[in-house]
N, C-alpha and C positions, 0 to 999 in steps of 0.2 A: 447445602450438602446435595454431591451427585451420585444419584446410584452407581454402581461398579457396573464393568459391565457381565457381568454376567457368573385264753378266760379262763375265771374260775364261775363257778355253780351260782354263786350269789355278786350279787353288784349293789356297794353301797356308792349311791352318787349323790357326794354334800356338798357342792355343788352345782347346782341348772338355777342359779336365783337371774343370775345379771347379766345384762345383754349388751358387748359394745357391738355400737352401729358404726363402721365408715366405710367408705367406699363396699358398703355392700357386705362386708363383715361383723359380726357378731358371734356373741359366745353366750350359754348358755346357760344358769346355774341355779341348783336346790338345795332345799334342810336334806340334811340324809333320810336315805331311805334306799332300801334292800331291795332287790328283785331279784330272783328267780328269774337263772338265763343259761343255757343248752352251750359247752366249750366247742369255738373253735375246731375242729380237726386239725387242722394250719397249726395253729397255738400249737393243741397238746403236744403235738411232734416236737414243737419251740422248745419243751420242760416246761410250761404254763403247768403251774397245781390246779385239780379241780378244783379244789378245797378251800380257799381263800379267799376272803369279801377284799375288792379293787376298790379302794378308799382314792376316789379320784376327787383333787380337788378344783377341776375346771374341765372341759371336753367345751373347743372353739369351732364353732361353725360357721365356713367363711364359703357365698356361698357368688360363682363365679358368675359374671353379670357383663351385659354392654351399655353402653351410656344410649343407645335410642329405645326412643319409648315405649315400644311396643315388648323386648327387654328389660325395661326396666318395671315396670307394669309386671310381669312372670318374678322378675325376684322379688318382688316386695308379697307375692301372696306366698311364696315358697317361704320366705322368710317367716309368716307371719304363719301356713301350715305348721313348720317345725316346732313355732312361739307351740304353736297348741295340742301338739301331741306332748311335748313336753308337758305340759300344764296337766294332761289327762293323767300323764307315768305322772310327777311329782306332788298336784294339785296347789301347790303355790309358786306358779309363775310371775315373774318380774321382770322389769328392763329399765336395763338405763345405756341412753344415746348416751358417748363416749368412748375414748379410746384412746386416756390417758393415766393407763396403767400397763408401761410397757416393761416394767420387771417381771407381772405375770403373768404376761403374753407378751411377751419380748418379737418373736415372728412376725408380727400386727404393727409394729415400729416402721418396716417400711412399707406396708399397706396403708396402712397409717395417717403416715407423716412424712412415706416417700427416705428416710435413713439410708444415704450410698451404703452400698452392699447390700442390696436386700433381694429376698425373691421378686420382687415387683421391679427394682434396678434393672436383675441378672434378666428376665423375660419379656419384661414391657408390659404388656396392656393386658397381654395373656393370663397373668398367675395370681397368686395368690397366699401360696409358701404356705400350708395348713397340719392343721392336725384333721379336718375335717372339707375336703374341697369338691366342691359339687361343679362341675362344669356341664355350662347347658344347661335346661333350667328343664328337665324329666318330673315325674312324678318319685318324689322321696316322700319315706315314708323313714321314722323315725323310731325304733322298738330299741327295751333296752338288751334286746340281741343287739342293735347296733354298736353300741356302748362297747360290748369285751371285748376279752384279751391287750386291756392297757394295763401296761404296768404295774405293780401292786406298789407305791411307794415305802410300804411301810416292812415286807415281806422280803425276806433277804434272797426266795428265788425270783424278788421280778426285783431287780435293783435299780435304781434312779439312772443308771449310768444307759440300759436299754433305750437302743436306739432301730423303731419299727417303719420298717416301710409300709402299708399294706393300704390293699384295692384286689380290683380283677383282674386279673395278667394275661397281656395278650401279644402273641409270639409273632414273629416273622413265620411266614410258609418260607421264603425264600428272599435272598438278600432285596434288597429292591436304592431304588434311588434316590427316595424321598427318608430314607435313613444316611443317604450315601454310605449304601453300601456296610454297612458295619457287619459286624460278625460273620462276614464273607463266605466262610468255611461252613461256618453253622448256625444260621441267624435265629435255628425253636433255641440254643441256650439260654438268653435274653430276657426278661421280664416289661413288660413296662404297662402302665395303669391301662385301663379305659375310664378313661373323668366318667363317664358317663353314669356307668356306676356308683360315683365318691371314691375318695382316695383317702387317707391316714396317714398323720405321720405323729409321731411321740413327741412330745416334750426335749425328752434329750436331744432327738435328733436332728427339730429345729433349731435347738440351741446351738448345737454345731455349725450343721449350715449356715446361721446365720454370721457368727467368728468368722468361717472362713471365706464368707464373699465380704468379710467389710478386709479381708488380710491378704487375697489375694486380687490383681486387677480382672475386672473383665474380658475375656476373650469371646462372645457369642457374633457371628457376624449378622447369620441369616436364623432365623430362626424358622421353621418349616413343619417341622410336627411335634406342639409341645409334649406332648404326652412320654415323644421317648427320648425326646433331648431331657427332661424333669431326670428323664428316670438314670440318664446317662449322668448328669449333677449330681448324681446322691449315692450312687454306685460310687462314680468320682474311682476306675481301674484297682477294684477291690479295697478298696480303704474303706468308704462304705456298705452301708447295706442295701444287697437288694432286692428287691420287690419279693415278701412276703402274699402268695396269692392265699387269702380270705374268702370263702364262697360266700360267704352271707351277704359281699360285695356282691351284687343280681344286675343282671339287663332287663334279665327274657326270661318272663312269667313272671309268675307269686307264687311266691315256694315259702309254707309258714317256715322256715328256715332265714330265709331273708333276713336283712338287716333295711338293704335298700331294694326300692325298685327301680325300673324310665319305660318310659311307654314311649310307644316307636311310633307313634301317632305320625303321620306328617299334618305339621299344622295348619287349623284353618281358620279365620280369624272372623267369619264373616263369608256373603259368597265369594266364590273366587275371580279374582281376576278377570273380566274377561280378554280373551284374545286380541278383541280389537285394540286393549289398552297397551296391546307390550310390539313392540315394535324389533327384531332380531337381527342383528350386523352381522352376516358372514365375513371372515376377515381370511380373502384368501390371496394366488396368485398365479400365472396361467401355468404354470409345472403343472400346480393343484388343479387344475378343473378337470382333467381328464381319468382322474380318480380317486378323488377325496370329494368332489363335490357331488356323482352318483350316488353315496353314501349315503351324505347328508338329503338325499332327497330323495331314498328310499329306506328312511329313515325316521326322522324326526323333524324334515320341510312341514309335511303332510301339515301338524300341530297346527305350527305359526299363522297369526292372519297380517301378519307384517312381516317379508321376511327380504332383504336386498345379500345381493353377492359381493364384496367387494376386493378388487383385484384394480392388476398394475396393466390391467388389457380388458379393451371390452368387447366382449362373447357374448354375442345375441342371443345362441341358443341357451345360456342357462340360465335370465340374462347378467350378468356379469358389469359394475360399475366401476369407469375408469377415474380416483378421484385425484387423478394426474400427481400423484405420490408415486417416485419408484420404489421395487419391491427391493427390501432388506435380507438378508441370509441370516438377520435374527431382530430383538428390540420392538420392527416395526410402529414407536411413536409413533412418527409421522401420521401414516396411514390410519391412527387410533385416534388423530386428536380430531384428522379430514372429518373422521364420523360423525365425530361430535358438532362438529359445527354446522355440518351437512342435516344431524337430525332435530341440533333444537332452531337455525334459523330456516326448512326452506321444508315446508308441505307439513310437517308434524308437530303442527299445535298444539294437538287435541290428544294426542297421545301421551302418557304419562309417562312412563317406563320405557327405557331402552336395554336391549342387554347385546351384549360385544363377546361375539364368541370364535374359534380357531375352523379353522375347516375341516381337522379333525376332534374333532368335542362333539360329544355326542349328550341328548340331554332330553329332559323331558318338558315341555311346555306346558303339560297340563298342570305337573305336579308342582314345577316353578308357579303359577296362577293362584293354585292354594297358599301356597309360601304366603307370595307380596301380599294375601290378604290381609296379612299381619302387620302391613306397612306401612304409613299412612305420602305418598304421593309426596306431598307438597310440604315435608321435610328431604333433606336433602342424606337422600342413603344412596351409601356406597357400598355393594351387598356381595361377598361371595366367599372363595374360600379365604382365609388371611394367612397370609405367612410374615414375617418381620425383617426387618435391617438395622441392625445397629445398635438396637433394641435397649442394649445396656449403655452405649454413646451417646443416646443424645436422637436415635434415626427415628425410623417411624417404621409404620407396617400398612399393608399393600394388599389388594386382594390378586391373586395371581391370577394371570387371565386364560389359564388354558382350562381351568373347572367353566369357564366364565367369570364376563361382569357384568351385574347388572348396579344400571343407576336410577335414580330419579331422575327427575325432567329440571327441582328445585337445584338437586348436585349441578348439575350438568351446568345450569345459569350463574352458580355461583365460581366452579370453575373459569367457565371463558370468561370470567366477567372479570378474575384477576389473570396477572399477566404471568402468572407461570404458566410456561409452554416444555416443548422438545428442547433439548436443548442439539439434539443431530435428529432426523428421521427415524435413525436405528438403533438411539436408546433403548429401552427395555420401558416398554408403555406399561408394564403395571407398576413398576416402582415410580417413575414419573409421576403417574397418579397418586399413587399410595403418599407421596414426597408434594405433590401441591394440595391435594386433601388436608394434609398433616399443618401444611401451613397456612388453612384457609380455616383449623378446629373445625373440621367435620368429621369426626372420624368411623375406619373402618368398620363395618360388619359383620361380624362373621358368624357363616353354615358351616357346618360339618356335611351335608348332605350334598355340597359343591364339591370335585375330587378333580386336581389335577394329572392326575393316575389314571391307570387303568384298575379294573378290580382286581385284578393277582398281586397288584401293592402294596393291600392292605388286606390285613387277616381277617379270616370267614368270620369269626367272633367279634369284629366289630361293626363287619355291613349287617351282622346278621338281625343287630336291629335298627338300622339307618332303612327309610323308604328315599334313596341316592336321587340326586335331580340330574347331574353328570355327573360323568368319565371324557378322561381326556389320550389320544392317541391313540393312532393304530398297529403300533411295535410289537409286530409277536402275535398280533391277538386277528379274532373275527369282527371289528366292529359291530357287523348287522347282526351276528349272534350277540356278541355284550346288548347290544340294544336290547334287542328283547329279551333275552335273557332279566336284565338289571331296567330295564327304565321308556318301557312301552306303554302304555295305557290298559288295561288289565279287567278281568272284572272282582278282580282280587281289589284292584284303587278302586274300582267305585261301588264296591262295600266297604271297604274305611273308609270311603266317603261320607255313605249315609251311617254308617256307628259314630264317624267322629261329631257328628255335627249330637252329640250328646253332649260330649264334652269342650268344648269351645275354650273353656277356661280352663283347662287343663294340660294345656302345654308345656 
């Protein structure tokens, strides 16, 4: 496959006892118990009575995770944490490892059984399609409050047909390329969920989406920002529900009214990876030697233990390395594979990690050192911001190059041992790499801390709970100011590191 060119006051929980586990999806069920909870203001405004018991037959919690060993471990820890919290609420926890109850949790069929037309098929490795969906592994707290506002199946005021799409709302402050300039006249009108806070779909909405996905062909080519694309799909040009903001889905701070919380610590799983174990390759060309390379040197280059600049022209003043690959206006696949070959086969045998960036990428090497402490360089790791191509029709995920592509030595060894190569020097390198690694069974590992675009292209609320590692592009910004505002090592970073030492298992 060749890539292209380019809520009620009282809460009854009648079912928190069984656990459906498959691909990190599970349901929690228990015997009847009533808990006092506070009504969500947004849901009050939607006409939900404050004096109705909510008779829930079951709530499914699905943890979004990845196949890498670090993320699998974190997902299991989060699952056990939620089970413990459920036990504290109900005193009767139970577990059933099964995915064989499609009538009760029909939306899990696609996730667990790969049924055609499911959310898994539509959104590929990113999706879970779920009553409560947790993307990325923060510290997530289950409280009775977190179950509020669900449609009461017995109350006439909350009919079974109610379709709820709940979460913490994000809005674009200006139209952005990562959302294909959607709602360009007024981008603030469209709300989409912040996955870090969790998000919820009512079962009636899940059922509707399942039917829709079975009846219509998949139209997705590129998956860029899943949370925005899912919200668009659910909204369906006004035929589906918009996101209802619920303040109890939280990311910043810990408030007594929060049903979920998310810790924004930079991951640290031991000592940070040493600078000498990270090799940084900067892709450039002669026409950018004078304007982009000075910015790299003025900002982040000094953090790197090993750095080389790869160009179509050998310039001793930088210096650059001419790889013998002609410059191309797009793609750069030939240059990228030449860098991989050089790293693996020429004098860098002691270095565990390779990072390939563009000459207009801004990156924090010190934060990358922390992040890489959570990954095993002896495993085939391909890390960065994940995009997707043709995920609903047998496509693949890939790491988008502008935010930086991180490779373990083992990943490069397996790639170059295969026959997968560029079909032309100007093929899109990031997509060819995604296609190759997909064919080798090596998954892309996603981190939202890498960014393909500029800070102004993301909502402030989204960036507020991040410790970003990279941004990309100098267009209409002061890149030096952006670096020192968002990425430069600071006293705050050092204090965060010291605080983080006591929380190594709470990623």
